[in-house]
N, C-alpha and C positions, 0 to 999 in steps of 0.2 A: 202156649207162648211164641213167638221165633228168637232165636237166638242172630244177635249182629256179633260182629268182632273178637273180642276173648270170648274162651269158652264159659267163662263167671258169668259174661254179659246178659242179660235178658233183657228182651224187649218185648212191650205192650202195645200193639198197634190198633188203633182205632177205623176202621175205613168208612169213607164217604158210602150209600146207600148207592148209589151210581156211578158204579167206577167205570162204566160202559162210554162213558164222553170224556177225551182226555180233554185238562186244560191247556190255554194254552203255554198262560205263564207256570213256573210253579217258583214259588218263593220259598227261599231258604229260610229257617231260624232256628238258632242254635239256644236252649233256654240251662242258663244255670245259676241258680238263687238272684235273680232278677223281678221278684215279687214288686218293688216299687215302682220297677218303669213298665211291665210286662203287657199290662193291660191296655195302657195308651199304646204302645206298640202294636199289639193286636188290632185296636181298634183302628189307627191309622192305615191297614192291609184294608180290613172290613168298607173300610170309609173311599174306597178306591174309586174314581171316576170308570175304572175298566174294572170288569167282574169278570172274567176268564182267566182266573187262577185259582190254583190249591194253594194252602197255607201248608208245608209240610214243617209242626214244629217237633225239632228232637228233644225233649226234656231230659236234660242231661243230668241224672241223679241229683238235682236240688235237694235240698234239707229245709226251705223255705217255703213259701204261701206259691211257687209259681206251679207247682203240678194241680193242685184245685181250683186256681185261676184258669187255669189252660182244661181244666176238666166242664167248666163253667160255662163251655162255648157249647153250641149246639149245630153250627153249623156245618153243614156238607163238606166246605169246600177245606176245611181244616183238618188235616192227617194228622194224630198226634201219635207217634213214637216216643215210650217212656221208658226211659233204659233203671236200671236198679242203683245204679251206682256210676261216676262221670269217667268219661272214656278220653277226654280232653276237646278242646272246640275243633280241630282240624277231622278227626277222626267222627265226631258228630257230623259234620258239614258232608263229609265224603260218605258218610250213610246216609243224608238228608240229598245228596245227591243221586246216589245210586235210586233211591224211590222216588225221584221226579219223573214226571210223564208229562211235562209242558214241553215245546219246541222253545221255550226260553226260560232259562234257569235266571231270577234275581233275588238278590241275599238282601235279608235285614236283619240285624242282630237286634237283640230282642230289649237291650236299652236304646233306641232308635226311633226315630218317628217317619213314618214316608209321608212326602207332601201329597194333598189327594190325586195331584195329576201325574204323580211319578212314573206309574206305570202305563199309563197311559200315553204320556209324552213318548218314553225310552221305547216302547214297540212299536207305537210310528218312526220312529226314527231308525229303528233297524229296518221295520218293513222297506223302508225307501230307500236303504244305502245296504245292499246283499253283500258288500265288500266289508264293511266294519263285523269285527267279532265282539266286540267287547264296548258297553258304553256305561259310564260314570257318571256321577252328580258332583258338586260341589255340596260342603253339608255346613249347617248352621250347627256349631256348637250349643248347647244352652247348660245353665247350672240344675240345680233342684227348683229354682223357683219359677223356672222357666224363662230366665232371663239371657239374652244374648254376651256369650262369652269369647265368643272366636270365629272361626269360619276355614274351615278343611277343602284344598282344591285338589282334585284328583289327578295321576299321576299322567301326562299325555307324552309322551317320550316312549315307543314303544320299549327299550329296553329295561326300563325304570318299571315297565309295566309288568314285567315278568320275574324280576327280582326281587321286586316289592309286593306281589302279588294278595299275599295271605293278608296283609296291611293294607293294599288299596280295594277291598272288596265290599266294604260296608252299602254302598249306595250302586252298584252296578247290575246290569244285566248281561247277559251274552245266549251265544244260541249255544244249545245243548253239548251240537258237534262240534262247536268250541274249548270247552270244558273237558271234553273227553279227550283233547288232543293235548289240551295244557296237562293234563293229567289229573285234573280235581276230581278225577276217582283216583 
């Protein structure tokens, strides 16, 4: 086992069989007791029209069915890192960022769904706009029955992006080099 974070933290890392091909985008997901929503969130990544991705799933010490749900996936693009105790969302996200191999970093919360063309559209935009560091999306809030209950708009003001970074990452994609300069690491 490889240790990450505090000395009492132990992580289990399952690596895809072919680690030689680097994915274009790394999708980061931190998971803590997300059982009711987790399968749908993962399926929304598996259903992406853009397929050159890896999902780095940090299982953050859940006590529900989340570890079993994650273990049921055999797709080599899914990299599961299991922690024995919860280290918090931000340290878990930093760990995922450290393990990311993609040119782009996308974030998806374990209770969120990605629209099928999300990665394709965001990567196409980033590829044609080299001066853009981060792209976010609008989001539709739904209840447990799938009914729309509201909408969320991403920040557009650069100052607001920096001061609200942690709360504005839900559907963003960024260049990995940008993440390093923003001290995501």
